[in-house]
C-alpha positions in Angstrom: 46.4 113.6 141.3 48.5 116.0 143.7 47.6 115.3 147.6 45.4 118.0 149.1 47.1 117.9 152.7 50.9 118.5 153.7 53.5 116.8 155.9 55.1 118.4 159.3 58.1 118.3 157.1 56.7 120.7 154.4 55.3 123.1 157.2 58.3 123.3 158.4 60.3 124.0 155.5 57.7 126.6 154.8 58.3 128.4 158.0 61.9 128.7 158.1 62.0 130.0 154.1 58.8 132.4 154.1 57.5 133.2 157.8 60.0 133.2 159.9 61.9 136.1 158.2 58.3 138.1 157.6 57.4 137.4 161.3 60.8 139.4 162.5 60.0 142.1 160.0 56.8 142.5 161.6 58.2 142.8 164.8 59.2 146.5 165.0 55.6 147.3 164.3 54.0 144.9 166.7 56.2 146.2 169.7 55.4 149.9 168.4 51.2 149.1 168.4 51.6 147.5 172.1 53.5 150.5 173.1 50.5 152.7 171.6 47.9 150.4 173.7 50.0 150.8 176.7 50.2 154.3 176.5 46.1 154.8 175.6 45.6 152.7 178.6 47.4 154.7 181.2 46.4 158.1 179.6 42.5 156.9 179.8 43.0 155.4 183.2 44.4 158.9 184.5 41.9 161.0 182.9 39.0 158.7 184.9 40.5 159.5 187.9 39.8 163.2 188.3 35.4 163.1 187.7 35.6 160.4 190.4 37.4 162.6 193.1 35.4 165.2 192.3 32.1 163.2 192.7 33.0 162.8 196.1 33.4 166.2 196.8 30.5 167.8 195.4 26.1 167.6 195.6 24.8 164.3 194.4 23.2 166.2 191.2 27.0 167.1 190.2 28.5 163.9 191.3 26.4 162.0 188.7 27.4 164.2 186.2 31.0 163.5 187.5 30.5 159.6 186.7 28.9 160.1 183.6 31.8 161.9 182.2 33.8 158.7 183.7 32.0 156.3 181.9 32.3 158.7 178.6 35.9 158.6 179.1 36.5 154.9 179.8 34.2 154.1 176.8 36.3 156.4 174.5 39.7 154.8 175.7 38.3 151.2 175.2 37.4 152.3 171.5 40.6 154.0 171.1 42.5 150.9 172.1 39.9 148.4 170.4 40.8 150.0 167.1 44.9 149.5 168.2 44.3 145.7 168.5 42.1 145.8 165.4 45.2 147.6 163.5 47.4 144.6 164.7 45.0 142.1 164.1 44.7 143.2 160.2 48.1 143.6 159.8 48.9 140.1 160.8 46.4 138.7 158.7 47.3 140.3 155.6 50.8 139.6 155.9 50.9 136.0 158.0 47.5 134.2 157.6 47.8 134.9 153.9 51.4 133.3 153.6 49.4 130.4 155.6 46.5 129.6 153.1 48.9 130.3 150.1 50.7 127.6 151.4 47.6 125.1 152.2 46.5 125.6 148.5 47.8 128.3 146.1 44.3 128.3 144.5 42.8 129.3 147.7 41.3 133.2 148.2 41.5 134.6 151.4 38.8 137.1 152.9 39.7 137.8 156.5 36.4 139.7 157.0 33.8 137.3 155.5 32.1 133.5 156.7 30.2 130.9 155.2 26.7 132.9 155.3 24.3 131.3 157.8 21.8 129.8 155.3 24.5 127.4 154.3 25.0 126.6 157.8 21.4 126.0 157.8 21.5 123.8 154.6 23.2 121.4 157.0 20.1 120.5 158.9 22.5 119.7 161.8 21.4 122.4 164.5 18.1 123.4 163.4 16.4 125.8 165.8 19.5 125.2 168.4 20.9 128.8 167.7 19.7 132.2 167.3 22.8 134.4 166.8 25.6 133.4 164.1 28.7 135.3 163.4 32.2 134.4 161.8 35.5 135.7 159.8 38.3 134.4 157.8 36.7 132.7 154.8 38.8 130.5 152.6 37.4 129.1 149.4 38.6 127.7 146.2 39.1 125.0 143.5 41.8 122.0 144.0 42.6 119.5 141.3 42.2 122.2 138.6 42.3 120.9 135.1 41.6 116.8 136.5 38.4 115.2 136.3 38.7 114.9 140.6 38.6 118.7 140.8 36.7 120.1 144.1 35.2 123.1 145.0 35.9 123.8 148.6 35.2 127.0 150.9 35.4 127.4 155.1 35.3 129.7 157.5 35.5 130.0 161.0 31.6 129.8 162.4 30.2 130.5 165.9 26.6 129.7 166.7 25.3 130.8 169.9 22.1 130.2 172.1 21.3 133.6 173.3 18.4 134.4 176.2 17.6 137.4 178.3 15.6 137.3 181.4 14.6 139.9 184.1 16.0 139.1 187.5 16.3 141.5 190.8 13.7 142.4 193.0 11.8 144.7 190.6 12.6 142.4 187.7 14.7 145.7 186.8 18.1 143.8 185.8 18.4 142.3 181.9 20.9 139.5 182.2 21.8 138.1 179.3 23.0 134.3 179.1 25.3 132.8 176.0 25.7 129.0 175.4 28.1 127.9 172.8 26.2 125.4 170.0 29.1 125.4 167.7 32.5 127.2 167.6 35.2 126.0 165.0 35.5 125.3 161.0 33.0 124.8 159.1 33.6 123.3 155.6 31.4 123.2 152.4 32.6 120.8 149.8 31.4 120.1 146.5 32.9 117.3 144.8 33.1 116.8 140.9 30.9 113.5 141.4 27.5 113.9 142.1 26.0 111.6 145.2 22.5 110.8 145.8 20.5 110.5 149.2 21.5 112.5 152.1 23.2 111.2 155.1 24.3 112.7 158.8 26.9 111.7 160.9 26.3 113.3 165.0 26.8 112.4 168.2 25.1 109.3 169.2 22.0 110.7 172.1 23.4 108.6 175.0 26.9 110.5 174.5 25.5 114.1 174.0 24.0 113.7 177.3 27.5 112.5 178.4 29.2 115.1 176.3 26.3 117.7 178.1 25.6 118.9 174.5 22.1 120.6 174.2 19.2 118.0 173.0 19.5 117.5 169.8 16.4 117.0 167.6 17.9 116.6 164.1 17.0 113.1 163.4 13.0 114.0 164.2 13.3 116.5 161.8 14.6 114.6 159.4 11.7 111.5 159.4 12.6 109.9 155.8 16.2 109.0 157.2 17.3 105.8 159.1 19.8 104.7 160.9 22.2 102.1 159.6 24.9 100.3 161.4 28.2 100.4 159.7 29.9 97.2 161.5 32.2 99.6 163.3 31.5 99.1 167.1 33.8 101.6 168.3 32.3 104.5 166.0 28.8 103.5 166.5 29.7 103.7 170.7 30.2 107.6 170.1 27.8 108.4 166.5 25.0 107.8 164.7 24.5 107.5 161.1 21.4 108.0 159.4 20.7 108.3 155.9 18.1 107.8 153.0 20.5 106.1 151.1 22.1 103.4 152.5 24.5 102.1 150.0 25.6 105.5 149.0 26.4 106.3 152.8 28.7 102.8 153.0 30.3 103.7 149.9 31.7 107.1 151.5 31.5 105.8 155.1 33.9 102.8 154.6 36.5 101.3 157.9 39.3 103.1 156.6 37.5 106.3 156.4 35.9 105.9 160.1 39.6 104.8 161.8 41.0 107.9 160.2 37.9 110.0 161.7 38.6 108.3 165.0 42.2 109.4 164.6 41.3 112.8 164.1 38.9 113.1 166.9 41.3 111.9 169.4 44.4 114.3 167.8 41.7 117.1 168.1 40.9 116.4 171.5 44.2 116.0 172.7 45.4 119.0 171.0 42.0 121.1 172.8 43.6 119.9 176.3 47.3 121.3 175.3 45.7 124.8 174.1 42.8 125.2 176.2 44.0 125.8 179.8 41.9 124.3 182.7 39.4 122.7 180.6 37.4 120.3 182.1 37.1 117.0 180.3 33.6 117.4 179.4 34.2 120.5 177.2 37.2 118.4 175.7 34.3 115.8 174.6 32.6 118.4 172.5 35.5 118.2 170.1 33.8 116.3 167.8 33.5 116.9 164.1 29.9 116.7 162.4 28.9 115.8 158.6 26.1 116.0 156.6 26.0 114.6 153.1 23.2 116.4 151.3 22.3 117.3 147.9 25.7 116.2 146.4 27.5 118.2 149.1 29.6 117.4 152.0 29.0 119.8 155.0 32.0 119.4 157.7 32.0 120.9 160.9 34.8 120.8 163.1 33.8 122.0 166.6 37.4 123.1 168.0 35.7 125.4 170.9 38.8 127.7 169.9 39.4 131.0 167.9 41.8 130.4 165.1 44.2 133.1 163.2 44.1 135.0 166.3 47.4 137.0 167.5 48.4 138.2 171.0 49.6 141.6 170.9 52.0 141.0 173.6 53.9 138.1 172.1 55.6 137.5 169.0 54.4 134.7 166.9 56.1 131.6 166.9 56.3 128.2 165.0 54.2 126.5 167.2 51.2 128.9 166.6 51.1 128.9 163.2 51.3 125.5 163.1 48.2 125.2 165.4 46.4 127.1 162.8 47.7 125.0 159.9 47.2 121.9 161.7 43.3 121.9 162.0 42.7 123.0 158.5 45.2 120.7 157.4 43.5 117.2 159.1 40.4 118.7 157.9 41.5 118.6 154.1 42.8 115.2 154.6 39.5 113.9 155.6 38.0 115.7 152.8 41.0 113.9 150.6 39.5 110.3 151.6 36.2 111.1 150.9 37.3 112.5 147.6 39.1 109.2 146.7 36.1 106.9 148.3 33.8 108.5 145.6 36.3 107.7 142.7 37.9 104.3 144.1 
């Protein structure tokens, strides 16, 4: 059975042989789009100045019209600039991200504008009633180990689940204020192994740690009264996580000490990467970079809370190997965990 994950040496070779020349080839187009964006910005800023000036010199009713014209100009400007950014993003995803996905696994299909549906996110049972807005992109899916008795179906995408509230403020309660808090932002994996396993097992930050991490107050286990908490005999793991299941034997078969050690290493590595990638981030936010697992109905749902957007490129900067590796690394580490679970199922 071939390995699902890859080494950094393999990535480095892939970058040199496949991506470096493609990035160089796309550089002229990036610079042209950057120049177009700059021209659009200057044009619409200059176009918005005359109505603002005129508004100071004419009667009130005419000044209102001038301000309306200004808003329209700015709105058109944002729309035009937005389309320039979209064109750049689409170009990079079609030319660069597709190559990365093919390198990760040639059996994967990439659909930039799609994501794992909300119904699947709900099936995990992890964030029930904690969010009211859901979106995502960059769907990747396919079958691995084709022709082998270990064949596995994998689908994953970027997902963002938000809790959105609005309230009226101001002296006359005439100002509508919208508050958005992130419940989950990261990579969401749905994995179906060829070997069916029984029961439901959920791994979640424990209540004491969730308060320290400043998570929303989770009621997941109260919504699954048939699940009971179990001890896996791993003190370090249970300091941070709670495991509940309705099939203790199956849970312990899946969650071996070797897998838990790999998971703890994964968490530490993810938090270190988040510290390096996200500027001026408080420790309380970094502590939210943890995985969630749900083993249910023969499927594994793995939610990697990275608090970042993946496969996003900066129009002002030429993509480099460090950026591309960051895209690859998060996915590759997740695939390593899936690989380990697959081994445990067939052990």
